[in-house]
C-alpha positions, -999 to +999 in steps of 0.1 A: -229+486+046-200+465+059-220+451+088-248+440+064-223+422+042-209+404+071-244+394+083-252+379+048-219+360+048-226+347+083-261+336+074-253+319+041-222+301+053-230+264+056-228+250+091-226+214+104-244+212+137-235+175+142-198+182+137-200+213+160-216+194+188-193+164+184-163+188+187-178+206+217-184+173+234-147+166+236-143+194+261-164+173+285-141+143+285-120+155+315-152+158+336-167+124+327-174+117+364-196+147+366-215+136+335-218+101+349-234+114+380-257+136+360-267+106+339-275+085+370-295+112+386-313+119+353-323+082+350-336+081+386-355+114+381-371+102+349-381+069+366-399+087+394-419+107+368-427+076+347-438+055+376-462+082+390-490+078+364-488+040+368-494+043+405-522+068+401-538+045+376-535+016+402-551+039+428-581+044+405-585+007+396-577-008+429-592+016+455-614+042+438-631+019+413-623-017+423-653-029+402-628-031+373-615-063+389-648-080+396-685-078+393-690-079+431-668-049+435-686-032+407-720-039+424-708-028+457-699+006+442-730+008+421-710+007+389-718-018+361-688-026+338-689-050+309-677-085+313-647-079+291-633-056+317-631-083+343-597-099+349-592-132+333-570-147+361-561-140+396-525-135+385-535-107+361-555-090+389-526-091+413-503-078+386-525-048+381-526-041+419-491-042+431-500-027+465-534-044+470-536-079+456-564-087+481-587-065+460-588-090+433-595-120+456-628-108+469-650-079+478-627-056+498-639-038+528-639+000+530-611-002+555-591-023+530-596+003+504-587+032+527-556+014+539-545+005+504-552+041+492-531+055+520-502+032+513-501+039+476-504+076+483-474+074+506-455+055+479-464+081+452-453+109+476-420+092+483-413+088+446-420+125+439-397+135+468-369+114+454-376+130+420-373+165+435-340+157+453-324+140+423-336+168+401-319+194+422-287+174+425-288+168+387-289+205+379-261+213+404-238+186+390-244+197+355-238+234+364-205+224+381-195+204+350-206+232+326-187+259+344-155+238+343-160+231+306-166+268+298-135+278+318-114+253+297-129+266+265-122+302+274-086+295+284-080+277+251-096+305+231-075+331+250-043+311+244-052+308+207-057+345+204-022+351+217-008+328+191-025+346+162-004+369+141-007+407+141-022+405+106-053+389+121-059+418+144-056+443+116-085+425+099-108+419+129-124+443+152-116+441+189-153+444+199-163+414+178-135+393+193-145+403+228-181+394+220-170+359+211-152+355+244-179+371+266-214+371+250-210+339+230-194+320+259-220+333+283-248+320+261-231+286+260-227+287+298-264+291+302-271+261+280-246+237+295-255+247+331-293+244+327-309+241+292-288+211+282-296+189+311-333+201+308-334+190+272-316+157+278-338+148+307-369+157+287-357+135+258-351+106+282-385+111+298-402+112+264-386+079+253-393+062+286-430+074+286-434+060+250-419+027+261-441+025+292-472+033+271-463+006+246-458-019+274-492-011+289-511-013+256-493-008+224-524-001+203-537+025+227-502+040+228-500+043+190-533+061+190-523+084+218-490+092+201-505+099+167-498+136+170-461+131+178-450+132+141-467+165+137-448+178+168-415+166+154-421+183+120-431+215+137-400+214+160-377+206+131-389+235+109-391+262+136-357+252+151-340+253+117-353+288+110-345+299+145-309+286+143-303+307+112-317+337+128-297+333+160-265+330+140-273+365+127-279+377+162-245+365+174-228+383+146-248+415+150-241+417+188-204+415+178-209+445+155-226+463+184-197+456+207-173+468+181-191+501+177-193+505+214-156+498+219-146+522+192-169+549+205-156+547+241-119+544+231-122+573+206-144+595+227-118+623+228-116+624+190-153+622+187-158+652+209-129+671+194-145+669+159-181+672+171-189+637+157-212+628+186-244+627+166-229+608+137-214+581+161-247+579+180-266+573+147-241+546+136-245+529+170-283+532+166-282+515+133-260+487+146-285+482+175-314+482+150-297+454+130-293+434+163-329+442+173-343+430+140-323+398+141-335+391+176-371+398+168-369+374+138-353+347+159-378+351+188-407+351+162-398+315+153-392+303+188-423+320+201-444+303+175-430+269+183-443+268+219-480+275+212-479+252+182-467+223+203-491+232+231-520+230+207-508+197+194-504+185+230-540+194+238-550+175+207-531+145+220-549+147+253-583+148+235-573+117+215-564+098+248-596+108+265-619+104+235-606+070+222-602+056+257-636+067+269-654+053+238-636+019+243-645+019+280-681+026+275-685+001+246-666-025+265-642-029+236-606-041+238-574-029+221-547-054+213-566-080+233-566-060+265-595-043+282-594-005+286-600+003+323-606+037+339-572+035+356-555+029+322-572+059+308-560+080+338-525+066+334-524+074+297-538+109+304-510+115+329-485+103+304-500+126+277-496+155+301-461+145+310-453+139+274-464+174+264-445+190+293-410+179+282-418+188+246-428+223+257-396+225+278-376+215+248-392+241+226-386+268+252-350+257+258-344+253+221-342+291+219-311+291+241-297+260+225-300+274+190-283+306+202-256+286+219-249+265+188-244+296+168-221+309+196-201+276+196-198+278+158-184+314+160-159+304+187-147+274+168-144+296+137-121+318+157-101+288+170-097+275+135-079+306+124-044+296+114-016+319+126+002+334+096+035+332+115+041+296+127+071+278+140+086+252+118+084+216+130+115+210+149+125+246+153+154+250+177+158+276+205+175+308+196+210+308+211+221+339+231+221+367+205+253+385+198+236+411+176+245+406+139+214+413+119+211+410+081+182+414+057+189+396+024+168+407-006+138+409+017+104+413+002+071+417+021+035+423+015+003+425+036-021+421+007-011+396-020+001+415-051+008+447-032+045+447-022+055+468+008+092+460+007+110+454-026+143+436-021+158+452+011+194+445+019+211+456+051+238+443+075+241+455+111+271+444+131+268+437+168+264+470+188+256+491+158+227+516+157+208+516+124+184+546+118+156+542+094+140+573+079+116+580+051+081+593+044+049+578+058+042+544+041+077+539+030+080+505+049+100+516+080+077+498+105+075+468+083+113+463+085+113+463+123+083+440+124+102+414+104+131+412+129+111+397+158+090+379+132+057+396+138+053+392+101+070+368+077+089+378+046+074+368+012+109+367-003+145+367+009+155+361+045+160+379+079+190+364+097+203+371+133+238+358+139+235+339+107+203+320+117+171+325+097+145+337+121+120+312+106+142+284+118+141+292+156+114+292+182+095+324+184+096+327+222+134+323+224+138+349+196+114+375+210+126+373+246+160+386+235+145+416+216+134+448+233+108+471+217+096+506+225+067+516+202+052+550+195+018+540+209+027+528+244+003+503+260+002+501+298-019+476+318-044+483+346-019+474+373+008+491+394+037+510+379+060+484+393+042+456+375+040+475+343+078+480+342+083+444+354+062+431+325+093+426+304+110+404+330+086+388+356+114+377+379+131+411+383+135+424+418+121+457+430+157+472+430+162+462+393+129+478+384+138+510+401+172+510+384+156+506+350+132+535+359+162+557+368+179+548+336+148+559+316+146+591+336+112+580+350+121+576+387+114+612+397+079+615+383+071+580+397+080+590+432+056+620+429+026+596+422+002+590+451+016+556+459+049+557+441+058+525+423+026+509+438+003+534+422-023+515+402-028+529+367-061+533+349-069+517+316-040+522+291-022+543+317-050+568+322-039+596+345-004+598+330+007+621+302+018+606+269+054+615+277+052+597+311+037+566+295+066+566+270+092+568+298+076+538+315+078+519+282+115+528+279+121+516+315+103+483+306+126+478+276+157+486+297+147+461+324+145+433+297+182+439+289+178+428+253+206+422+228+186+438+200+166+470+207+139+484+185+128+520+190+098+531+169+094+568+174+103+562+211+108+599+219+081+613+196+056+620+224+079+639+248+089+675+249+124+686+239+137+690+274+124+655+284+139+641+252+173+655+262+172+635+294+158+604+276+185+606+250+212+605+276+196+574+290+192+559+256+229+565+248+237+543+278+210+518+269+221+515+233+257+507+242+267+472+232+233+465+217+223+463+181+196+489+177+171+499+150+157+533+154+128+549+136+128+585+146+122+620+133+143+636+161+177+645+146+196+638+179+190+601+175+197+599+138+229+619+140+247+594+162+236+563+142+262+541+126+240+537+096+211+557+082+188+540+058+165+561+036+134+543+024+110+553-003+082+531-017+096+500-001+132+504-013+164+517+002+173+547-020+202+560+002+224+547+030+253+560+050+261+582+080+242+614+088+271+636+077+277+616+046+241+617+034+239+654+040+270+658+018+253+639-010+225+664-011+200+638-021+166+627-008+179+626+029+192+661+024+157+673+013+141+655+043+166+672+066+161+706+051+123+703+051+117+685+084+148+679+106+164+714+105+139+730+129+145+700+153+182+710+160+189+708+197+190+744+210+204+753+244+178+761+270+182+796+286+180+801+323+145+816+319+134+785+300+133+801+265+153+791+235+173+814+212+165+816+175+178+787+155+212+794+141+219+785+104+226+749+099+260+741+085+257+716+057+288+701+041+294+714+007+284+690-021+315+673-036+325+683-071+313+660-098 
């Protein structure tokens, strides 16, 4: 299946996590002040968590078991400790009891112990309160920064999508593109708003805890941290597998969105051809691929947390076991005695050490998914538009309307030509009709004029200027287009017509609607020109949508007008009214018309007949009929029954009269 092939390509494609993260970090530069505040708050929060176990250890040694600082204290508490555990100097004792140096100077009274215990308890409480406040402010600051970064990323991505050429959209599904903007960016938002700061603060806390343990007793620290390399290896392996799996999930959810978008947009066709069950089965398969990918990804991330938890308990056992044995035997490590308070401190560090590692493992799920999302977004942003402005391209001057195609060749797929040496010249104000069978290249010609596609050979010139030498915006703003498939936005009728010229007044919009014969039906809408249309103009007939598109083109007042089957979706009576409006609209403009309606082609200054990417006949309507060639055959087979017949008072039409065809000249 196509989806499976895409998944394999996505999985096997090499990725550079470092380069991706470095590129993503550049989006944070404008918000450096937010990151600075987050960093400061993170440091303060980490300090409050690092100092806590030290203070608790002091509470044990200084107030709960002061015998650790002297034999008298030990006897008064009924606890015999080895001589090695006694402090060597008064200075050492004071250093170990920041808040109760008097404990080391003699046998403290019970009141001294209670007072000291109360003081250190208040200090510990104050530190934890500060840690709670700074933690909340840290997450708020990071969330504020993250939302601004994501807004900037989405805007850049949306701008880039508007610069991509039409060929890109013919190769990529809308649902997948929407998934990158919505689902992938939402995953990134969750990470930068919460998971990222959680992981960074956890990493800082781990490093600080390691440093503090080394300062207290480096030998005991090495023993206590002996399981850390195993944690690192487990994290590295599981996270690598999870990142590959989550890359597949990001692609598969894009396929799900694509199936969903097609199913909803084409629901009429689905019901018309009784394809409901088939479409449901296809959607079920796409969801199954996404489900399997997510299950595989979660399997790795779910296995990581208990693995780290088990190793964490092993680390706690090492701290308690080794410290307890040293304490009972009166042995020293690195020349320092092991006190009960030191064991309690290291035990607190071991628990705090395991907590951020567990948090990292849990958040790593989101981080791996977000990295895959960032990679997909950057892949989209790295798409190079096929149609690009030349360096130093100049603005297009006011167009007079002379258009020429000189030996033009074009192809969508390399090696498969669509146009094969097209030559035409249209003088200002002329109307050029282009006819031919489906796939002959008619739409390709009109796509080359506003440079939606680039030629692969020859040149398209307007007023003598190659369209590749001028700025795209200045070129396209002077060209009006009415397509067969009209697109209307979910806004008011007024705004939809004004879309072609944003600064147009209401009176100008109404005048354009009257010119397009749309004013009458607009007034019958519930709110007239302020009626808000549904998606793609839902609620209007195809003919009404086409009338609004013609009004939109009329408002733009272009010098070059392109009509691609502009009247194909309206009935004959409506077409007669539109044709009268188009006759006024076409005056003084160079126009290119693709149409099957004879009324438009008959009045054209030139008629070009295309077949297999080549112009096989050209001339006026009457002249081509007289030649009795390919155009004559098209006319006889298709156009004859489209002759304009007068409408009778009762709304019926008389039978078509024989069509008079000029006699073929003698040869």
